[in-house]
N, C-alpha and C positions, 0 to 999 in steps of 0.2 A: 496616656493609655497604659495598659497593663504590659509590663515588661517581664517576661519569664524566660530565662535562657533554658531552652529545652536541650537536654543532652541525650535525647532518645532514651529516656529512663527505662531500664529493664525491671528494676525493683520497685514495687509499689511503696508509697510513703507509709511509714508506720508511726513515726514520731514527729510531733509538731512542737516546735520550740518557740516560745514567745519572748520578746523583750518586755520589760516592765514599764519603764518611763515613756510616757506619751503614746503608749499602746493600751496598757491596762489601767494605768493612772496617769493623769496629766500633772506635770510638775511645773510650778511657777517659781523659778530661781530668784527672779528680781523681787517678788513679793517677800520671800524669806529674808533677803538682804534689807529690804525696807523695814521689816519688823525688827531685825537685829539693830538697825540704826537708831531705834528708839533709845537704846542703852548707850549710844555713842558712835561716832564715825558717820560718814555719809554712805548712803546705800550703794552709790556707784563705786566708791573706794572699796567697800566691803565685797561687792560683786567681783571686782577686778582681782582682789587678793585671793578670794576663795576659788573662783571658777577659772580665772586666767593665770593665776600665780603658781599653780601646781599643788597647792595643799589639799585640794579636794581629790586630786588624783592619788596622792599618798593615802588619804583616808579610804578611798574606794578600793585601793589595792591592799588594805589591811596593814600598811607600813606604820601607821600611827593609830592608836586606839581612840575611841570617842572622846575621852576626857582630854587627851593630848591635843586633839583637833580643836576642842573648845578653848583650852588654855592658850593655844597659839593665837586664835582670833581675839580672845579677850585681851591678851597682852598687846597685840598689834594695834588695837583700836581703843585700848584703855576702857573697856566696857564695864559698866557698873551692873554686872549681870551674873546670876548664879547658874550653875550647871543644869538644874532642873528646868529653869526658864529657857535656857538655850536649847535643850532637847525638845521642848514643846514647840518652840518657834521653828527650829530646824526641820522638824517633821510635820509642820503644819501646812506647807505650801502645795498640797496635792489634792486633786479631785478625781474620783473614780470615773472611768470611762464605761458607764453602765451599759452602753449600747453594744459593747462587745461581749458582755457576760452570757447572753443566751447562745451565742455561737460557740463559746468555750464549753458550755454545758452540753451542747448538741454534739460536739466533737469527741467528748470524753469517752463515751462507750466504745468507739471504734478505733481510737488512737491513744498512744501514750503522750501525755502532755507534760512539757517541761518549761522551765523559765530560765532565761539566761540574761543577766543584767549587770551593767556597771552600777553598783550601788554600794552603800555603806551601812554599817551595823545599825545606826540609829534609825535611818530611813526604813530599812527592811523590817526591823522589829515592829515599828509603828504601823507600817503598811500591812504586815502580816496580821496584826491585831485587828485592824479596822476593815480590811478588804477580804470579805469572806470567800470570794471566788478563788483565792489562792489555794484553798483546800482541794480544788480540782486537780492541782498539779502534782505529779509524782516526784519530780526531782527539781532542785533549785541549783543553778550554776551561777554563783554570785562572786563578783570580782573581789570583794573584801575577804572572802573565804579562800578563794583560789590564788590570790596574790597577783592577778593579771587582769587587765581590762581590754575590752574591745577597742580598736580593731585588731589587737594582737591575735594571730591565728591560734596561739596555744590555748586560749579560752575555749575555742570551738573543738580543738583536739581533745582537751580534757573532758568536754561534754560527751564526745564520741566514745571515749574509753568507758565512761560510766554507763552510757545507754547500751553499749555492746551492739552497735549497729553499723551498717555501711553508711557513708555520707549521703548517698542518694536515696536512702530510706528516711532521711530527715528533711524537714522543711523549717527554715528559720525566718521569722517575721520580725522586722524592726522598722522604725520610722526613719532611721538614718542610712542613707544610701551606702556610705563607706563601710558600715558594719555588715550590711547585707552582702556587699561585694567581698568582704573578708571571709564570710561564711561560704560564698559560692566558690572562692578560690580553692577551698579544700574539699569541694565536691557536694556541699549541701545544695538543696533547692532553696532559692532565696526569694522572699517577697518583701518589697518595700511597702510598709503600711501607710495608707493615706486616710482611708475611712473603712467602715465595716462593709458596705456594699461592694467596694472594689476588692476588699480582702476575700469575700465570698467567691467572687468571679475568679480570682487568682488561684484559690484553693481548688475550685472546680476544674480549672485548666490543668491542675496537677493530678486530676483523677480522684480527688478527695470527696467522699460522700458524707452523709450525715449532716449536711448543711441545711439549717432551717432558713 
């Protein structure tokens, strides 16, 4: 069911902050690893190294640049792969969640829309080029630019400073419970994204209008 922690809100919501991955675009990490494995290595080993071994975290936090990220993976698996091929494959594993686009467009006139994401430079540049709905968002809070990832509370605090609002004037939408919980801890309204109909109900429960 819908779980919204009501804190007896006094301030109406003004700012709606969306996560990117698996809310606006679906990302298939294993598909990316399978495509890299064409150049060498096994997809499981590549997955473990990138997503469980900590290198993706460094990339998402801007500690290493895109070329360094590529070089690390290339060396580790002795890939017979060029950087342009890598960029293409790395940013190829996503599908737009077009079902949510009309809701975003409907919310835009009444609310400030922002994006807050654990993401890296290659992914974000590619998604921004291909996913036109991102033009509806006023501000982007991206881990690789801010040097911090969810669920670290400082990513939400940095967002608050930029939007110049109180936490209870913001609602944060993410598919991962722990990230929503981190936002709630500093006073945001939080919604765990499951699907668009549930999201509309949760927004209505927070008094948000303009929902088609």
